[in-house]
N, C-alpha and C positions, 0 to 999 in steps of 0.2 A: 452624194452626202457632206458638207464639206461642215468641219468645224468655226470653217471661217466665215462661215456664210450669216441670214439672219435665222433666229430661232432656233441656233445650237449653242451650248455651252457644255464645256471642258470635260470633258468624263472629271468621271466622280473618285476620288482617293480610293485606293484598296484599305483594306482593313485587314489589319494585322494579327486580328484573333484567328487560329486555324477550328478550325469546327469541322464534323462529318462530309459539306461538301468540299471544301480545302484539297482533304482527305484525296474524296472524287476526281476531282479535276489534274490531281500533281497525279493520279496512278492514269489519268485518260491522256493529256497533253503529252509523254513521252511516245505514243502510240501516236498521236494522231500527227506528233512532227518525224514519224519514221519516213514517210514516206517523201518527205523534205532530202531529209539525208540520205536517203539512196538515191533519189535522181544527182544529186549537187555531187555525190560521190564519184557517179555514172557522168558527168563530166556536162548536164543539163543547165538552165541556165532561166531561159524567157530574154536573155539580156540582147537575144538577137533580133529583137526589135522593136521599131523605135517609133515617138510624134504624139505629145502635148504639155502640159505646168499648172496652178496655185486658183482657191478660191472658184465659191459661185457668186454666180451675180444673175439679177434677172433678165439681163439680156442677151444671156447666155442659151436659152432658151428659145429664143425668136429667131436664130441662126435656121438656116436650110436645115430641114430633120432629112435620118435617114431613116429607110424599113424598116419595119420590125419583124417585118414574115420570117419565118422560122425555118431555113430547111429540114428537110426529113433526117438526112445523113448527119452523119458527125464528123473532125477535125482530117484530115486528107489533105491539109495542106503542107505536111511533111516536116512540121515541127514537133519535137522529143512532147513526148502523151504520156510519159509515166508506167508505161507498157510492164516496165521492169518489177511495178509494184502492184502491177492490177490485177484484181478479185474478176470469178466470173460474174456475169451478170445474174441479178434475182429470175426467180423463176416468174413467166408471165401470170399476172391474178396472184402474184403471193401479197399485193397489199389491197386484194378484195375486202372492201366494210372498210377501210382506213378514208378518213377525210383531213384532205393537204389542203391549207389555205392560203399561197402566196400572193405577196403585198410587192407591185412594184413600185418604189420607189417617185414620189414627184408626181407630174403628170403633164406632157409634153405643153399643150396650152393655158398650165398655171400661170406664165406670165401673160400671159392677157385678162387675168383676176383677181392681180395685186390687193386691191380691197379686198376681197372675200379671203383668201391664202394669207391676209395678214389678220386676217379676227383672230381675237384669241376665245382658245376653246381651255376648258379644264383637265389637267391630264392628273389630277389624285396629290401631287405634293405643289403644285401649283399652277399657271396660266400657260401659255407657249400659244404662238401663232397657228392656225388652221392647220397649214405646210407649207411648203417653200418651193421656190423656181428649180432644186436644185443646180448642180453645177454642169460644166461641160469641159471637150477636151479643148485646147487653143485654139483649131480646125474648128469648132463649133458644134462638133458631136455629144449631142445635152443630154447629160443623165438620166432622163426621162426617156430618152429614146431606148438607152442600154438597157436600162429595166423594166422593162418590153417584152424588148427582144428574149434576153434572158429569160422571164418568167413564161413568153408562149415555150420557145424551147424545153424548160423544165413541164409543162403542163403533157405535151404528148410524150415527154420521157416517164412520167409519172402515172399518163392513165394508161400509158404500154405495161405497165406493173398491177394494173383494175385498184388504183387508186380514185377514189373522188376528184376533181381539184379542181379549186374555186381561186378566182381573182378577186383583189378587192377593186380592183379599175384595169378596163382593156379601153384607154383611150373611148369611154363611150357615152362620158359625162366632159361636161365643162371644163373644169376640175375638181380636186379633190380628187377621193374627199377626204373630208381633215386627220389628223392623227388617229384622233377619241374613236373618230366613226370606223376606220381603219380598224383599232382595235375591235372592236362589237362585231365586225363582218367576223372574223375568227370564231370570237364568240360565239354570236350566236347561229355559227355553222356547227358547232362541236368536234373542232377542228383537234384531229390528234397529231397536229404537226404546222404552222405556222413560222413560212419565214418570209421575211422583208429584204428585198434586195436594192442595193443599194453601189456607189462607185462616189467613193472622197472627191473632197476639191483640197487638198493641204500645197505644201509647196514642194517646189523643184527637188529631185531626188529621193523625195520620200516620197518610199515603193513598198506593191505590197499588202495583199489583204490582209482583214480585223476579219471575227463573231463579235458580235456586239450583245452581252446575254443580259438579263434583267437581276438588278439588286436586288433583295430584301426592301419592298416596301409595304407601306402600312400606313397609309392617312389619305384624307380625303374619300375618294369612292375608289382609290388602288389600296391592293390585298395580293403582291404578287407571291405572297409566303412559299404557299401550293406549286406555284412551277418555278420557281429558280431551281431546284432540282433536276428536275428533268430540262428545264430548256438549254440548261449546263451542258448534260449529258448530250443533247442533239446538238448543242452547237461546237462539243468537243468532235464528234465524230464528223459534222458536214469538214473543220478544221482540215481532217487529217486527210479525206476524200477529195478536199479539195487541191492538196497539195498535192494527190496520190496519181489527178488526172490533170490538172494544169498543171503540174511543176513552178509551182509560182509559190514565191517565198513567205511567210507569215512577215507582216509589218518589220517597218524598220524607225518606226518610230512614234507607235502607239503598243502599246503590249507585252513587252519586256522579250517580246523575240516567239510567244507564245500563240500571237494569231486570237490569242480572246483578251476579251477586256468588258467589264463589269459599268455597269449605269444606271441611274438612278433617277433618269433628265428627260426620257423620252416616254412622251404617250402612250406611242404606240405598243410599248412593253409596260410599263404601271398601271395600262389596264386591261392587258390581259388575263383571262382565267384558263387560259391553252397553252401550252409549251409554243414560246416562240423566241426566233432570235432575229438579231438582223446580220446580214453580209455587208459587208462593202468590199466590194470585188476588186477592186487597186484607185491607185491615185489618178484621175484623169486630168492631171495640173502637171505631172511629170510625165516626158516625151513617150520616155519607158515602156512605161506600165500603158501610156492613152496608145500605142501602138498595138496593144496587146486590145485592149477592151475596145477600139474599132475593129479589132478585125471578128470576120462571122467563126473562122474553124475556130479560132480563142472561145467563144464567146458560147458554142456547143459543148466544149469543155469545161468550162466555167458553168453552163444547165447541168454535165451529165456531174461532174465533182460535188455540187450544192446537193443533185437530186438522190446518189447514190449515199452521199449522209442522213440525207430523211428517211429512205429504203434502209439502213442499218439500225438506225433509230426506232421505226416502225417495229421493224421485227429484230431487234434484239432486248 
């Protein structure tokens, strides 16, 4: 998901007023970033992998597509996995009765349906495009292919823990769904947690991941006030486990080094009535981040890190 592409607005400025949520996040963030500190001290970085650089474009998704089939095994590529801070997996069946909705950002064939995805929909605070094409690496690996691949890997991991997992789309429709429908899918499922998977399209040299949290919105058909705190908890746990498993650093260009950003301009968050966050797993337009995002072994780590954060949230 590119901040410079169509349908995206810059992040909302942070409010200076401190409240219970600010205090809770302040307590969570240091723990969330502990894995990165340990990993960096041990000499790991993820800088040993390379390829890609900025912005979303409609033509990006038209490039040759990479298979989104997910292997059953994880890692195994000889890269650091953050094992020094690894925790034992949750017992099988630990998420019995829990519903997780995974929202793979965009759709691989959105670029063939520009009129449909440019249609304006109500996101509570205003109106925005139904969806966008997403971004891609310079070599043509589309964000929509990346998001589906990670979603498939997450589904396998979470179902193994006993969770009921639903995807908002599985390349089973010609375009979309629109951002408002994506939110409704999670709401209708009565999801215990929803995570929207993305990769950014920022400038070269901008690296790292960030998790987007819903801000407090009460406008039109949007009211996020009840989900702000649980979503912040979910996001902080995902950030911590993403660092621990992938060894990736929090974004160096947004979020002030915390890996956490609050926004009020995303329909998928504004219209959610259940705990939900977005994660931008890296910057597809930076060559070093692109090398990670195009690696199947790294995508397995990304799926594991996000899933571990979800499991922690649902059990904690």
